[in-house]
N, C-alpha and C positions, 0 to 999 in steps of 0.2 A: 740549599739545593744539593750540596755535597755532604750532607749530614750522614752519619753512619747508617741510619735507618732508611735511607732513600737511595735507590740506584741512580747512577749517573745518567743512564739513558732516559730513565723516567724524568729526571730533573730537567734535561734538555727539552724533552717533549712537553713537559708541563710549562716550562718557560715560553716555548714557542706558542703554545695555545693561549697562554695568558697575554703575551705580547700582541698576538693577532686580535684577541678580544678587546684589549685596550685601544688598539689602533682603530678597529672598526667602530668602537663606541664613540670615538672622537669624530668620525666621519671623514671621508677622503678630502672634502673641500676645506676642512679646518686646519690643514697642515699637520705639523708634528704634534704628537701627544704631549700634554703638559707635565712632563716628568718632574719639573721643578716644584709642582704642587703635591707630588706623591711622596709620602714618608712611611712606607710599609716596613714591617719588621725585617731585619737582616736574616737571611736564610743560609748563610755560609758562602763559601767560594765554589764556583763551577770551573772546571778545567777548560776554560776558553782563554785563548791568548791572541792578541793582535800583534803581529810581528812588525818590525820596523818598516817593512815594505807595504804595510797595509793589509796583508793576508790574515784572515781569521782562521784560527785553528781550534778544533775541539778534540781533546784527548790526544793531541799531537798530530792530528790529521787535518789537512786543510778543509774548510767548509766549502764544498764545491757548488753550492746553490746560491747564486747572487741574490735571489729574492729573499733568502733567509738572512744573509748578511745585511741586506738593506733593512729588513724588519728589525733585527737586533740593533742596528745603528740608530733607529728612531727612538729607542728606549734606553739609550746610553746616557749615563750621568757621571759627572766627576765631583767628588767630595774630597777636598785637600789634594793629596797625591794619589788617591785611589780612584779606580773606575768601577762602575757598577752597571748592571742591567736591571732596570726598575720597571715594575708594573704596579697597579694600585694595591696589589696584595702581597708582593714579595720583592726582595732586593737581593741580588747575588753579586759577589765580587768576581771580577775578571782581571787578567793581567794585560797590560799595555806596555810594549817594549819601548816605544817612543811616543808618537802621536797616534790617536785613534783613527785618523783619516789621512789620506794622501790627496794632494791637489795635483791632478793628472792632465788637466787641459786649461788653457788660458785664452780668453778672447780680449782683444784690445779695441776699444771704441774711442775715437777722437785722438788728438795729439796734445802733447805738452800740458798746458793748464786745463785743457778740456778732456784729458785722458781719463777713461774709466776702465779698470781691469776687472774682469769677471773670471772666476775659477770654477771648474767642475771637479768635484771630489770623486773618489773611487766608488762611492755609493750613489753617484749621480745627483748630488745636491749642487746647485749653482749658488755661488757666494760672490757678491760684489764687494771688492776691496774698498773700504771707506773707513770713516771714523769708528763705526761700531764693529767693523770686521777688519782689523789691522794686520799688517805684515810686521813680523819681528824677525830678526836675524841673529842666530846663535853661532858661536864659534864651534866649528867642526873639529873632529879629532885630527883631520889631515891638514889643519891650519886654515882651511877655507871657511866659508859661511854656509849655514843651513837655514833657509827661510821657512817660516811657519805662518799660516794664515788662520786668524781666529774665525771659527765656524759659528759657534753658539755656546753660550753658558760654560765658558772655560774649557771648551773642547776645541782642539786645534788640528789643522791639517798640515802635514809636512809637504812642502813644495818639491816636486821632482827636480833632479839635477838639471835636466834639459830646460825646464821652465826657469830655473834660477839663472841660467846663462841668458835666457831671453830678457829677464829683468835687468841683468847687468848691461846688456846691449842698449836698453832704453834708459839707463840710469844717467844721472847728472850730478854735478856738484852744487851745493847750496850752503849758505851759512846758517847754522843752527846753534843758537845760544852763543854766538861769537866764534864758532869753530866751523871750519870747512868740512862738510860731510858729503859722502856719496850716497845717493839713494834714488828712489823712484816715486813718482807721483801717481795717485789715483783718486778720483772723486774729490779733487781739491785738497787732498792731504799729501804731505811729503813724508815718506817712510824711509828713514835713514838706515843704510846698511852698515857703514863703517866710516872711520876717519878717512877723509879724502886722500891724504898723503899716503896712508897705508895701502889704499886701493891702487893708487898710481904705482907704488913700488912693486905691487904684486902682479901688475899687468905687463 
């Protein structure tokens, strides 16, 4: 897409058209297109970047059309440490500063052992936190923790700081492999955040 013989604008327009075509071919009722089944030739990198706050940029300018961001998010694929936008006929590389999605809203259903947490991403996907869509917690540069939610196929959403505090508020201590851990339960699974003693010392 970013090859010398092809203009960047034409590359973006072509990708948009191909993504729309692929999505329409799948049909609205069939959910997301099967990008895992597509293995088209690599066409180079396109100057698209997903910033750490979930904003999509094209050639340094924010993409201000939510529908276009949503469209591109449906053909997003991760291979190793790299991210690509994929259609049946082409694959282009993009840059992702952190996670490709943000979890911006959380709904809680039930309490304690019957609690189910559901998250909405910045592209309006709803994801139920369970065994297949796990929470993980990474050490942040400020010494705290940054939560991530598995969305699909090795694509993750970073959970906003406000929702992280909500998770901490509903957290509890449990023994995990003989060690006290602080974490939160959803859909019958316990997702450990950190060593319980470290959490107590930080509070």
